[in-house]
All heavy atoms as TSV, in Angstrom:
chain	resi	resn	atom	element	x	y	z
A	1	MET	N	N	26.355	-1.874	16.039
A	1	MET	CA	C	24.906	-1.994	15.952
A	1	MET	C	C	24.546	-2.236	14.467
A	1	MET	O	O	25.030	-1.592	13.643
A	1	MET	CB	C	24.374	-0.747	16.489
A	1	MET	CG	C	22.838	-0.673	16.335
A	1	MET	SD	S	22.117	0.878	16.914
A	1	MET	CE	C	21.589	0.287	18.574
A	2	ALA	N	N	23.608	-3.237	14.209
A	2	ALA	CA	C	23.219	-3.527	12.925
A	2	ALA	C	C	22.240	-2.449	12.389
A	2	ALA	O	O	21.512	-1.837	13.095
A	2	ALA	CB	C	22.518	-4.856	12.913
A	3	ALA	N	N	22.424	-2.264	11.043
A	3	ALA	CA	C	21.599	-1.209	10.457
A	3	ALA	C	C	20.176	-1.747	10.298
A	3	ALA	O	O	19.920	-2.926	10.173
A	3	ALA	CB	C	22.135	-0.883	8.991
A	4	ASP	N	N	19.175	-0.827	10.326
A	4	ASP	CA	C	17.830	-1.198	10.187
A	4	ASP	C	C	17.617	-1.648	8.810
A	4	ASP	O	O	17.878	-0.971	7.838
A	4	ASP	CB	C	16.943	0.038	10.510
A	4	ASP	CG	C	15.422	-0.302	10.405
A	4	ASP	OD1	O	15.119	-1.493	10.772
A	4	ASP	OD2	O	14.692	0.625	10.026
A	5	VAL	N	N	17.141	-2.852	8.589
A	5	VAL	CA	C	16.950	-3.505	7.322
A	5	VAL	C	C	15.423	-3.720	7.019
A	5	VAL	O	O	15.125	-4.376	6.042
A	5	VAL	CB	C	17.756	-4.879	7.158
A	5	VAL	CG1	C	19.141	-4.600	7.183
A	5	VAL	CG2	C	17.284	-5.808	8.163
A	6	SER	N	N	14.588	-3.099	7.736
A	6	SER	CA	C	13.143	-3.219	7.547
A	6	SER	C	C	12.689	-2.465	6.289
A	6	SER	O	O	13.245	-1.435	6.069
A	6	SER	CB	C	12.307	-2.904	8.802
A	6	SER	OG	O	12.558	-1.537	9.095
A	7	PRO	N	N	11.722	-3.039	5.551
A	7	PRO	CA	C	11.227	-2.246	4.379
A	7	PRO	C	C	10.574	-0.927	4.826
A	7	PRO	O	O	9.976	-0.850	5.877
A	7	PRO	CB	C	10.203	-3.161	3.837
A	7	PRO	CG	C	10.361	-4.483	4.419
A	7	PRO	CD	C	11.137	-4.302	5.748
A	8	GLU	N	N	10.681	-0.015	3.958
A	8	GLU	CA	C	10.179	1.348	4.145
A	8	GLU	C	C	8.699	1.421	3.754
A	8	GLU	O	O	8.428	1.137	2.519
A	8	GLU	CB	C	11.058	2.361	3.426
A	8	GLU	CG	C	10.440	3.827	3.461
A	8	GLU	CD	C	11.150	4.733	2.577
A	8	GLU	OE1	O	12.261	4.376	2.133
A	8	GLU	OE2	O	10.593	5.772	2.183
A	9	PRO	N	N	7.757	1.708	4.597
A	9	PRO	CA	C	6.388	1.800	4.144
A	9	PRO	C	C	6.214	3.076	3.324
A	9	PRO	O	O	6.737	4.139	3.658
A	9	PRO	CB	C	5.613	1.970	5.513
A	9	PRO	CG	C	6.560	2.299	6.537
A	9	PRO	CD	C	7.917	1.905	6.021
A	10	VAL	N	N	5.480	3.003	2.206
A	10	VAL	CA	C	5.246	4.042	1.285
A	10	VAL	C	C	3.768	4.520	1.291
A	10	VAL	O	O	3.472	5.683	1.345
A	10	VAL	CB	C	5.621	3.636	-0.148
A	10	VAL	CG1	C	5.394	4.776	-1.111
A	10	VAL	CG2	C	7.167	3.276	-0.157
A	11	ALA	N	N	2.879	3.534	1.277
A	11	ALA	CA	C	1.477	3.950	1.286
A	11	ALA	C	C	0.612	2.777	1.960
A	11	ALA	O	O	1.007	1.592	1.893
A	11	ALA	CB	C	1.076	3.998	-0.148
A	12	THR	N	N	-0.521	3.197	2.531
A	12	THR	CA	C	-1.476	2.254	3.014
A	12	THR	C	C	-2.771	2.426	2.239
A	12	THR	O	O	-3.162	3.607	2.080
A	12	THR	CB	C	-1.731	2.564	4.533
A	12	THR	OG1	O	-0.504	2.291	5.223
A	12	THR	CG2	C	-2.785	1.504	5.093
A	13	PHE	N	N	-3.349	1.392	1.844
A	13	PHE	CA	C	-4.547	1.441	1.025
A	13	PHE	C	C	-5.827	1.089	1.876
A	13	PHE	O	O	-5.846	0.023	2.522
A	13	PHE	CB	C	-4.593	0.525	-0.173
A	13	PHE	CG	C	-3.270	0.631	-1.009
A	13	PHE	CD1	C	-2.170	-0.111	-0.895
A	13	PHE	CD2	C	-3.071	1.848	-1.817
A	13	PHE	CE1	C	-0.957	0.065	-1.639
A	13	PHE	CE2	C	-1.901	2.036	-2.547
A	13	PHE	CZ	C	-0.930	1.221	-2.414
A	14	CYS	N	N	-6.643	1.917	1.999
A	14	CYS	CA	C	-7.847	1.885	2.916
A	14	CYS	C	C	-7.573	2.706	4.114
A	14	CYS	O	O	-7.705	3.901	4.089
A	14	CYS	CB	C	-8.234	0.396	3.256
A	14	CYS	SG	S	-9.598	0.380	4.442
A	15	GLY	N	N	-6.992	2.128	5.123
A	15	GLY	CA	C	-6.672	2.878	6.328
A	15	GLY	C	C	-7.739	3.343	7.164
A	15	GLY	O	O	-7.511	4.063	8.113
A	16	ASP	N	N	-8.971	3.000	6.748
A	16	ASP	CA	C	-10.146	3.496	7.578
A	16	ASP	C	C	-10.626	2.528	8.582
A	16	ASP	O	O	-11.672	2.689	9.183
A	16	ASP	CB	C	-11.277	3.849	6.541
A	16	ASP	CG	C	-11.021	5.028	5.697
A	16	ASP	OD1	O	-10.164	5.946	6.123
A	16	ASP	OD2	O	-11.506	4.982	4.548
A	17	CYS	N	N	-9.814	1.512	8.840
A	17	CYS	CA	C	-10.213	0.551	9.729
A	17	CYS	C	C	-8.966	-0.117	10.482
A	17	CYS	O	O	-7.900	0.500	10.217
A	17	CYS	CB	C	-10.845	-0.730	9.001
A	17	CYS	SG	S	-9.907	-1.410	7.744
A	18	ASP	N	N	-9.224	-1.052	11.299
A	18	ASP	CA	C	-8.062	-1.718	11.969
A	18	ASP	C	C	-7.918	-3.128	11.579
A	18	ASP	O	O	-7.861	-4.021	12.414
A	18	ASP	CB	C	-8.229	-1.555	13.497
A	18	ASP	CG	C	-7.064	-1.883	14.308
A	18	ASP	OD1	O	-5.871	-1.776	13.687
A	18	ASP	OD2	O	-7.194	-2.237	15.491
A	19	CYS	N	N	-7.986	-3.345	10.219
A	19	CYS	CA	C	-8.050	-4.729	9.750
A	19	CYS	C	C	-6.789	-5.183	9.097
A	19	CYS	O	O	-6.713	-6.218	8.466
A	19	CYS	CB	C	-9.211	-4.897	8.833
A	19	CYS	SG	S	-9.020	-3.908	7.317
A	20	GLY	N	N	-5.659	-4.429	9.203
A	20	GLY	CA	C	-4.430	-4.731	8.483
A	20	GLY	C	C	-4.480	-4.457	7.071
A	20	GLY	O	O	-4.325	-5.343	6.203
A	21	CYS	N	N	-4.854	-3.204	6.688
A	21	CYS	CA	C	-5.015	-2.832	5.283
A	21	CYS	C	C	-3.866	-3.120	4.429
A	21	CYS	O	O	-2.740	-3.236	4.816
A	21	CYS	CB	C	-5.357	-1.365	5.216
A	21	CYS	SG	S	-6.784	-0.971	6.178
A	22	PRO	N	N	-4.059	-3.326	3.077
A	22	PRO	CA	C	-2.915	-3.532	2.138
A	22	PRO	C	C	-2.006	-2.381	2.259
A	22	PRO	O	O	-2.277	-1.261	2.455
A	22	PRO	CB	C	-3.583	-3.595	0.802
A	22	PRO	CG	C	-4.961	-4.056	1.098
A	22	PRO	CD	C	-5.377	-3.451	2.480
A	23	GLN	N	N	-0.678	-2.668	2.080
A	23	GLN	CA	C	0.411	-1.668	2.146
A	23	GLN	C	C	1.402	-1.862	1.069
A	23	GLN	O	O	1.596	-2.951	0.542
A	23	GLN	CB	C	1.136	-1.708	3.536
A	23	GLN	CG	C	0.289	-1.296	4.734
A	23	GLN	CD	C	1.096	-1.234	5.911
A	23	GLN	OE1	O	1.386	-2.298	6.463
A	23	GLN	NE2	N	1.478	-0.006	6.319
A	24	LEU	N	N	2.018	-0.763	0.714
A	24	LEU	CA	C	3.110	-0.760	-0.262
A	24	LEU	C	C	4.422	-0.379	0.441
A	24	LEU	O	O	4.493	0.531	1.219
A	24	LEU	CB	C	2.778	0.365	-1.400
A	24	LEU	CG	C	4.007	0.693	-2.355
A	24	LEU	CD1	C	4.213	-0.540	-3.230
A	24	LEU	CD2	C	3.607	1.825	-3.182
A	25	PHE	N	N	5.407	-1.239	0.226
A	25	PHE	CA	C	6.758	-1.044	0.886
A	25	PHE	C	C	7.863	-0.969	-0.248
A	25	PHE	O	O	7.713	-1.614	-1.247
A	25	PHE	CB	C	7.068	-2.227	1.798
A	25	PHE	CG	C	6.269	-2.348	2.902
A	25	PHE	CD1	C	5.032	-3.143	2.885
A	25	PHE	CD2	C	6.569	-1.720	4.150
A	25	PHE	CE1	C	4.208	-3.220	3.987
A	25	PHE	CE2	C	5.664	-1.843	5.279
A	25	PHE	CZ	C	4.556	-2.638	5.199
A	26	VAL	N	N	8.960	-0.371	0.098
A	26	VAL	CA	C	10.147	-0.444	-0.678
A	26	VAL	C	C	11.237	-0.924	0.269
A	26	VAL	O	O	11.466	-0.429	1.379
A	26	VAL	CB	C	10.556	0.994	-1.247
A	26	VAL	CG1	C	11.886	0.832	-1.992
A	26	VAL	CG2	C	9.521	1.459	-2.161
A	27	ASP	N	N	11.898	-2.040	-0.245
A	27	ASP	CA	C	12.992	-2.551	0.616
A	27	ASP	C	C	14.345	-2.396	-0.134
A	27	ASP	O	O	14.601	-3.137	-1.065
A	27	ASP	CB	C	12.701	-4.081	0.780
A	27	ASP	CG	C	13.737	-4.745	1.793
A	27	ASP	OD1	O	14.760	-4.082	2.155
A	27	ASP	OD2	O	13.477	-5.883	2.138
A	28	PRO	N	N	15.047	-1.358	0.167
A	28	PRO	CA	C	16.349	-1.145	-0.485
A	28	PRO	C	C	17.370	-2.222	-0.336
A	28	PRO	O	O	18.310	-2.311	-1.148
A	28	PRO	CB	C	16.809	0.227	0.189
A	28	PRO	CG	C	16.202	0.202	1.469
A	28	PRO	CD	C	14.863	-0.475	1.353
A	29	HIS	N	N	17.224	-3.131	0.615
A	29	HIS	CA	C	18.166	-4.216	0.783
A	29	HIS	C	C	17.692	-5.517	0.143
A	29	HIS	O	O	18.537	-6.452	0.116
A	29	HIS	CB	C	18.312	-4.427	2.272
A	29	HIS	CG	C	18.792	-3.204	3.079
A	29	HIS	ND1	N	20.005	-2.707	2.912
A	29	HIS	CD2	C	18.100	-2.434	3.879
A	29	HIS	CE1	C	20.141	-1.635	3.664
A	29	HIS	NE2	N	18.939	-1.426	4.198
A	30	ALA	N	N	16.625	-5.508	-0.566
A	30	ALA	CA	C	16.081	-6.650	-1.247
A	30	ALA	C	C	16.767	-6.785	-2.608
A	30	ALA	O	O	17.254	-5.744	-3.112
A	30	ALA	CB	C	14.583	-6.669	-1.375
A	31	PRO	N	N	16.852	-8.021	-3.199
A	31	PRO	CA	C	17.271	-8.075	-4.584
A	31	PRO	C	C	16.485	-7.212	-5.472
A	31	PRO	O	O	15.254	-6.845	-5.206
A	31	PRO	CB	C	17.094	-9.513	-4.971
A	31	PRO	CG	C	16.927	-10.263	-3.649
A	31	PRO	CD	C	16.341	-9.268	-2.658
A	32	ALA	N	N	17.083	-6.570	-6.515
A	32	ALA	CA	C	16.538	-5.654	-7.384
A	32	ALA	C	C	15.109	-6.094	-7.949
A	32	ALA	O	O	14.255	-5.306	-8.134
A	32	ALA	CB	C	17.452	-5.274	-8.544
A	33	ASP	N	N	14.968	-7.414	-8.209
A	33	ASP	CA	C	13.702	-7.893	-8.795
A	33	ASP	C	C	12.616	-8.009	-7.729
A	33	ASP	O	O	11.518	-8.424	-8.103
A	33	ASP	CB	C	13.899	-9.130	-9.635
A	33	ASP	CG	C	14.435	-10.293	-8.719
A	33	ASP	OD1	O	15.077	-10.096	-7.552
A	33	ASP	OD2	O	14.201	-11.459	-9.078
A	34	LYS	N	N	12.867	-7.770	-6.453
A	34	LYS	CA	C	11.919	-7.892	-5.416
A	34	LYS	C	C	11.922	-6.686	-4.443
A	34	LYS	O	O	11.416	-6.776	-3.362
A	34	LYS	CB	C	12.280	-9.201	-4.555
A	34	LYS	CG	C	12.138	-10.519	-5.409
A	34	LYS	CD	C	12.474	-11.628	-4.507
A	34	LYS	CE	C	12.384	-12.842	-5.383
A	34	LYS	NZ	N	12.707	-14.083	-4.630
A	35	ARG	N	N	12.353	-5.610	-4.972
A	35	ARG	CA	C	12.490	-4.374	-4.077
A	35	ARG	C	C	11.171	-3.684	-3.721
A	35	ARG	O	O	11.069	-3.135	-2.614
A	35	ARG	CB	C	13.319	-3.328	-4.826
A	35	ARG	CG	C	14.077	-2.527	-3.900
A	35	ARG	CD	C	15.383	-1.867	-4.363
A	35	ARG	NE	N	16.459	-2.945	-4.331
A	35	ARG	CZ	C	17.525	-2.968	-5.002
A	35	ARG	NH1	N	17.720	-1.986	-5.967
A	35	ARG	NH2	N	18.490	-3.816	-4.825
A	36	VAL	N	N	10.176	-3.813	-4.536
A	36	VAL	CA	C	8.854	-3.285	-4.201
A	36	VAL	C	C	7.932	-4.388	-3.714
A	36	VAL	O	O	7.842	-5.455	-4.365
A	36	VAL	CB	C	8.215	-2.542	-5.435
A	36	VAL	CG1	C	6.834	-2.059	-5.039
A	36	VAL	CG2	C	9.160	-1.422	-5.941
A	37	ARG	N	N	7.289	-4.183	-2.664
A	37	ARG	CA	C	6.399	-5.234	-1.993
A	37	ARG	C	C	5.017	-4.568	-1.705
A	37	ARG	O	O	4.881	-3.565	-1.138
A	37	ARG	CB	C	6.965	-5.674	-0.755
A	37	ARG	CG	C	6.189	-6.888	-0.222
A	37	ARG	CD	C	6.585	-7.348	1.199
A	37	ARG	NE	N	8.015	-7.403	1.295
A	37	ARG	CZ	C	8.687	-7.429	2.490
A	37	ARG	NH1	N	7.926	-7.403	3.628
A	37	ARG	NH2	N	10.006	-7.461	2.544
A	38	ILE	N	N	4.033	-5.292	-2.170
A	38	ILE	CA	C	2.603	-4.919	-1.839
A	38	ILE	C	C	2.041	-6.137	-0.956
A	38	ILE	O	O	2.091	-7.246	-1.450
A	38	ILE	CB	C	1.750	-4.768	-3.181
A	38	ILE	CG1	C	2.327	-3.631	-3.938
A	38	ILE	CG2	C	0.333	-4.374	-2.724
A	38	ILE	CD1	C	1.594	-3.474	-5.275
A	39	THR	N	N	1.628	-5.768	0.201
A	39	THR	CA	C	1.078	-6.783	1.078
A	39	THR	C	C	-0.468	-6.644	1.147
A	39	THR	O	O	-0.930	-5.537	1.138
A	39	THR	CB	C	1.640	-6.657	2.503
A	39	THR	OG1	O	1.264	-5.419	3.052
A	39	THR	CG2	C	3.190	-6.847	2.561
A	40	ALA	N	N	-1.077	-7.717	1.166
A	40	ALA	CA	C	-2.561	-7.765	1.302
A	40	ALA	C	C	-2.884	-7.899	2.795
A	40	ALA	O	O	-2.181	-8.125	3.608
A	40	ALA	CB	C	-3.125	-8.931	0.541
A	41	ASP	N	N	-4.207	-7.585	3.033
A	41	ASP	CA	C	-4.670	-7.555	4.440
A	41	ASP	C	C	-4.719	-9.032	4.984
A	41	ASP	O	O	-4.945	-9.066	6.239
A	41	ASP	CB	C	-5.987	-6.827	4.536
A	41	ASP	CG	C	-7.007	-7.210	3.527
A	41	ASP	OD1	O	-6.681	-7.947	2.605
A	41	ASP	OD2	O	-8.225	-6.832	3.732
A	42	PHE	N	N	-4.564	-10.006	4.234
A	42	PHE	CA	C	-4.613	-11.422	4.755
A	42	PHE	C	C	-3.187	-12.050	4.711
A	42	PHE	O	O	-3.127	-13.299	4.844
A	42	PHE	CB	C	-5.598	-12.220	4.000
A	42	PHE	CG	C	-7.003	-11.668	4.194
A	42	PHE	CD1	C	-7.652	-11.092	3.182
A	42	PHE	CD2	C	-7.649	-11.893	5.393
A	42	PHE	CE1	C	-8.952	-10.617	3.318
A	42	PHE	CE2	C	-8.962	-11.405	5.596
A	42	PHE	CZ	C	-9.628	-10.671	4.516
A	43	GLY	N	N	-2.167	-11.309	4.569
A	43	GLY	CA	C	-0.806	-11.808	4.618
A	43	GLY	C	C	-0.124	-12.122	3.273
A	43	GLY	O	O	1.035	-12.417	3.298
A	44	GLN	N	N	-0.862	-12.197	2.202
A	44	GLN	CA	C	-0.255	-12.398	0.994
A	44	GLN	C	C	0.546	-11.147	0.525
A	44	GLN	O	O	0.328	-10.153	0.964
A	44	GLN	CB	C	-1.294	-12.717	-0.126
A	44	GLN	CG	C	-2.227	-13.893	0.089
A	44	GLN	CD	C	-3.397	-13.490	0.833
A	44	GLN	OE1	O	-3.607	-12.427	1.412
A	44	GLN	NE2	N	-4.372	-14.328	0.868
A	45	GLN	N	N	1.512	-11.551	-0.371
A	45	GLN	CA	C	2.253	-10.393	-0.871
A	45	GLN	C	C	2.731	-10.568	-2.362
A	45	GLN	O	O	2.828	-11.771	-2.762
A	45	GLN	CB	C	3.565	-10.142	0.022
A	45	GLN	CG	C	4.555	-11.257	-0.038
A	45	GLN	CD	C	5.724	-10.993	0.923
A	45	GLN	OE1	O	5.762	-9.856	1.490
A	45	GLN	NE2	N	6.726	-11.882	0.928
A	46	VAL	N	N	2.976	-9.461	-2.983
A	46	VAL	CA	C	3.584	-9.475	-4.372
A	46	VAL	C	C	4.884	-8.691	-4.251
A	46	VAL	O	O	4.935	-7.606	-3.677
A	46	VAL	CB	C	2.555	-8.792	-5.306
A	46	VAL	CG1	C	3.199	-8.628	-6.738
A	46	VAL	CG2	C	1.242	-9.493	-5.385
A	47	GLN	N	N	5.893	-9.208	-4.835
A	47	GLN	CA	C	7.160	-8.431	-4.871
A	47	GLN	C	C	7.518	-8.243	-6.392
A	47	GLN	O	O	7.285	-9.157	-7.154
A	47	GLN	CB	C	8.267	-9.304	-4.285
A	47	GLN	CG	C	8.067	-9.377	-2.773
A	47	GLN	CD	C	9.109	-10.328	-2.153
A	47	GLN	OE1	O	9.012	-11.531	-2.369
A	47	GLN	NE2	N	10.038	-9.699	-1.360
A	48	MET	N	N	8.038	-7.081	-6.775
A	48	MET	CA	C	8.355	-6.778	-8.021
A	48	MET	C	C	9.525	-5.731	-8.101
A	48	MET	O	O	9.904	-5.169	-6.992
A	48	MET	CB	C	7.108	-6.118	-8.752
A	48	MET	CG	C	6.727	-4.858	-8.192
A	48	MET	SD	S	5.178	-4.245	-8.942
A	48	MET	CE	C	3.978	-5.199	-8.098
A	49	SER	N	N	10.147	-5.587	-9.263
A	49	SER	CA	C	11.189	-4.605	-9.378
A	49	SER	C	C	10.584	-3.195	-9.369
A	49	SER	O	O	9.415	-2.971	-9.635
A	49	SER	CB	C	11.985	-4.920	-10.636
A	49	SER	OG	O	11.148	-4.585	-11.794
A	50	GLU	N	N	11.470	-2.253	-9.242
A	50	GLU	CA	C	11.088	-0.863	-9.331
A	50	GLU	C	C	10.605	-0.548	-10.790
A	50	GLU	O	O	9.613	0.233	-10.920
A	50	GLU	CB	C	12.173	0.082	-8.918
A	50	GLU	CG	C	12.448	-0.051	-7.455
A	50	GLU	CD	C	13.633	0.699	-7.036
A	50	GLU	OE1	O	14.756	0.478	-7.547
A	50	GLU	OE2	O	13.597	1.470	-6.099
A	51	GLU	N	N	11.160	-1.188	-11.673
A	51	GLU	CA	C	10.806	-0.924	-13.159
A	51	GLU	C	C	9.403	-1.472	-13.434
A	51	GLU	O	O	8.595	-0.860	-14.015
A	51	GLU	CB	C	11.798	-1.579	-14.103
A	51	GLU	CG	C	13.153	-0.917	-14.108
A	51	GLU	CD	C	14.079	-1.318	-12.905
A	51	GLU	OE1	O	13.751	-2.368	-12.288
A	51	GLU	OE2	O	15.103	-0.698	-12.758
A	52	GLN	N	N	9.101	-2.633	-12.874
A	52	GLN	CA	C	7.820	-3.281	-13.029
A	52	GLN	C	C	6.765	-2.339	-12.338
A	52	GLN	O	O	5.705	-2.136	-12.852
A	52	GLN	CB	C	7.699	-4.661	-12.386
A	52	GLN	CG	C	8.525	-5.682	-13.226
A	52	GLN	CD	C	8.676	-7.002	-12.540
A	52	GLN	OE1	O	8.943	-7.048	-11.312
A	52	GLN	NE2	N	8.537	-8.064	-13.286
A	53	PHE	N	N	7.088	-1.795	-11.171
A	53	PHE	CA	C	6.156	-0.952	-10.375
A	53	PHE	C	C	6.006	0.288	-11.179
A	53	PHE	O	O	4.789	0.756	-11.291
A	53	PHE	CB	C	6.673	-0.680	-9.019
A	53	PHE	CG	C	5.688	0.145	-8.194
A	53	PHE	CD1	C	4.490	-0.403	-7.757
A	53	PHE	CD2	C	5.979	1.454	-7.859
A	53	PHE	CE1	C	3.528	0.353	-7.050
A	53	PHE	CE2	C	5.081	2.295	-7.098
A	53	PHE	CZ	C	3.904	1.725	-6.714
A	54	ALA	N	N	6.997	0.799	-11.806
A	54	ALA	CA	C	6.921	2.001	-12.596
A	54	ALA	C	C	5.971	1.881	-13.761
A	54	ALA	O	O	5.098	2.649	-14.128
A	54	ALA	CB	C	8.265	2.533	-13.100
A	55	ASP	N	N	5.925	0.635	-14.372
A	55	ASP	CA	C	5.081	0.319	-15.506
A	55	ASP	C	C	3.645	0.303	-14.932
A	55	ASP	O	O	2.711	0.737	-15.644
A	55	ASP	CB	C	5.469	-1.100	-16.083
A	55	ASP	CG	C	4.604	-1.379	-17.260
A	55	ASP	OD1	O	4.525	-0.545	-18.195
A	55	ASP	OD2	O	3.987	-2.537	-17.220
A	56	LEU	N	N	3.428	-0.277	-13.737
A	56	LEU	CA	C	2.090	-0.426	-13.204
A	56	LEU	C	C	1.568	0.976	-12.903
A	56	LEU	O	O	0.493	1.246	-13.235
A	56	LEU	CB	C	2.182	-1.272	-11.883
A	56	LEU	CG	C	0.931	-1.386	-10.969
A	56	LEU	CD1	C	-0.178	-2.195	-11.728
A	56	LEU	CD2	C	1.192	-1.908	-9.703
A	57	VAL	N	N	2.305	1.853	-12.424
A	57	VAL	CA	C	1.945	3.177	-12.137
A	57	VAL	C	C	1.636	3.942	-13.436
A	57	VAL	O	O	0.593	4.673	-13.550
A	57	VAL	CB	C	3.050	3.960	-11.315
A	57	VAL	CG1	C	2.757	5.464	-11.302
A	57	VAL	CG2	C	3.192	3.420	-9.989
A	58	ALA	N	N	2.419	3.739	-14.496
A	58	ALA	CA	C	2.145	4.365	-15.763
A	58	ALA	C	C	0.874	3.890	-16.353
A	58	ALA	O	O	0.155	4.726	-16.908
A	58	ALA	CB	C	3.334	4.068	-16.771
A	59	GLN	N	N	0.572	2.527	-16.225
A	59	GLN	CA	C	-0.699	2.065	-16.775
A	59	GLN	C	C	-1.858	2.635	-15.976
A	59	GLN	O	O	-2.853	3.028	-16.561
A	59	GLN	CB	C	-0.645	0.546	-16.682
A	59	GLN	CG	C	0.233	-0.036	-17.716
A	59	GLN	CD	C	0.083	-1.563	-17.831
A	59	GLN	OE1	O	-0.990	-2.027	-17.916
A	59	GLN	NE2	N	1.222	-2.255	-17.843
A	60	ALA	N	N	-1.738	2.710	-14.721
A	60	ALA	CA	C	-2.761	3.332	-13.898
A	60	ALA	C	C	-3.028	4.806	-14.243
A	60	ALA	O	O	-4.098	5.195	-14.381
A	60	ALA	CB	C	-2.442	3.181	-12.339
A	61	LYS	N	N	-1.940	5.537	-14.426
A	61	LYS	CA	C	-2.081	6.981	-14.799
A	61	LYS	C	C	-2.724	7.081	-16.158
A	61	LYS	O	O	-3.415	8.098	-16.405
A	61	LYS	CB	C	-0.676	7.680	-14.752
A	61	LYS	CG	C	-0.264	7.912	-13.410
A	61	LYS	CD	C	1.208	8.678	-13.544
A	61	LYS	CE	C	1.713	8.967	-12.103
A	61	LYS	NZ	N	2.995	9.685	-12.226
A	62	SER	N	N	-2.475	6.227	-17.151
A	62	SER	CA	C	-2.966	6.299	-18.446
A	62	SER	C	C	-4.468	5.859	-18.517
A	62	SER	O	O	-5.148	6.070	-19.584
A	62	SER	CB	C	-2.249	5.468	-19.363
A	62	SER	OG	O	-2.558	4.082	-19.226
A	63	GLY	N	N	-5.002	5.322	-17.414
A	63	GLY	CA	C	-6.419	4.875	-17.426
A	63	GLY	C	C	-6.651	3.460	-17.661
A	63	GLY	O	O	-7.830	2.959	-17.714
A	64	ALA	N	N	-5.593	2.745	-18.062
A	64	ALA	CA	C	-5.661	1.365	-18.402
A	64	ALA	C	C	-6.301	0.418	-17.321
A	64	ALA	O	O	-6.877	-0.595	-17.621
A	64	ALA	CB	C	-4.316	0.807	-18.842
A	65	LEU	N	N	-6.176	0.913	-16.107
A	65	LEU	CA	C	-6.769	0.021	-15.014
A	65	LEU	C	C	-8.098	0.555	-14.441
A	65	LEU	O	O	-8.619	0.041	-13.488
A	65	LEU	CB	C	-5.733	0.072	-13.804
A	65	LEU	CG	C	-4.349	-0.457	-14.189
A	65	LEU	CD1	C	-3.409	-0.444	-13.060
A	65	LEU	CD2	C	-4.329	-1.861	-14.811
A	66	ASP	N	N	-8.658	1.626	-15.060
A	66	ASP	CA	C	-9.892	2.227	-14.560
A	66	ASP	C	C	-11.090	1.206	-14.572
A	66	ASP	O	O	-11.888	1.369	-13.650
A	66	ASP	CB	C	-10.202	3.506	-15.386
A	66	ASP	CG	C	-9.318	4.593	-15.155
A	66	ASP	OD1	O	-8.483	4.621	-14.267
A	66	ASP	OD2	O	-9.410	5.591	-15.920
A	67	ARG	N	N	-11.075	0.326	-15.446
A	67	ARG	CA	C	-12.130	-0.591	-15.443
A	67	ARG	C	C	-12.221	-1.550	-14.224
A	67	ARG	O	O	-13.276	-2.151	-13.883
A	67	ARG	CB	C	-12.147	-1.502	-16.713
A	67	ARG	CG	C	-10.954	-2.475	-16.772
A	67	ARG	CD	C	-10.935	-3.266	-18.043
A	67	ARG	NE	N	-9.858	-4.150	-18.198
A	67	ARG	CZ	C	-9.839	-5.353	-17.538
A	67	ARG	NH1	N	-10.877	-5.776	-16.984
A	67	ARG	NH2	N	-8.762	-6.129	-17.682
A	68	LEU	N	N	-11.143	-1.525	-13.443
A	68	LEU	CA	C	-11.046	-2.353	-12.237
A	68	LEU	C	C	-11.618	-1.652	-10.988
A	68	LEU	O	O	-11.825	-2.207	-9.936
A	68	LEU	CB	C	-9.670	-2.743	-11.992
A	68	LEU	CG	C	-8.907	-3.579	-13.106
A	68	LEU	CD1	C	-7.525	-3.890	-12.747
A	68	LEU	CD2	C	-9.706	-4.894	-13.293
A	69	THR	N	N	-11.893	-0.326	-11.159
A	69	THR	CA	C	-12.431	0.405	-10.013
A	69	THR	C	C	-13.879	0.298	-9.920
A	69	THR	O	O	-14.586	0.244	-11.013
A	69	THR	CB	C	-12.015	1.889	-10.044
A	69	THR	OG1	O	-12.531	2.464	-11.249
A	69	THR	CG2	C	-10.473	2.053	-10.007
A	70	VAL	N	N	-14.407	0.301	-8.781
A	70	VAL	CA	C	-15.884	0.211	-8.576
A	70	VAL	C	C	-16.314	1.670	-8.259
A	70	VAL	O	O	-15.855	2.288	-7.372
A	70	VAL	CB	C	-16.249	-0.757	-7.348
A	70	VAL	CG1	C	-17.702	-0.761	-7.084
A	70	VAL	CG2	C	-15.644	-2.049	-7.598
A	71	THR	N	N	-17.337	2.060	-9.043
A	71	THR	CA	C	-17.914	3.388	-8.754
A	71	THR	C	C	-19.448	3.161	-8.405
A	71	THR	O	O	-20.066	2.303	-9.068
A	71	THR	CB	C	-17.760	4.309	-9.953
A	71	THR	OG1	O	-18.420	3.679	-11.153
A	71	THR	CG2	C	-16.257	4.589	-10.281
A	72	SER	N	N	-19.914	3.947	-7.649
A	72	SER	CA	C	-21.348	3.879	-7.307
A	72	SER	C	C	-22.072	4.986	-8.126
A	72	SER	O	O	-21.574	6.001	-8.350
A	72	SER	CB	C	-21.608	4.079	-5.802
A	72	SER	OG	O	-21.064	5.352	-5.387
A	73	VAL	N	N	-23.167	4.629	-8.576
A	73	VAL	CA	C	-24.071	5.449	-9.403
A	73	VAL	C	C	-25.053	6.264	-8.620
A	73	VAL	O	O	-25.641	5.740	-7.736
A	73	VAL	CB	C	-24.679	4.787	-10.596
A	73	VAL	CG1	C	-25.503	5.606	-11.400
A	73	VAL	CG2	C	-23.590	4.056	-11.366
């Protein structure tokens, strides 16, 4: 029997609807530079290495991406 090679879902962004929300996956069987995958709700995707994703997370934690968030007043 073949091993399951599907990417592991890590997070769903939004999730309050049934529209195919963006998701974050880790694919341990993908090449190292494409192991992390973010899919959009319209089928597009971005693939990156775990190191690149770690940098993205670090920048988000430091506040560097805060200007991209929409807040209501």
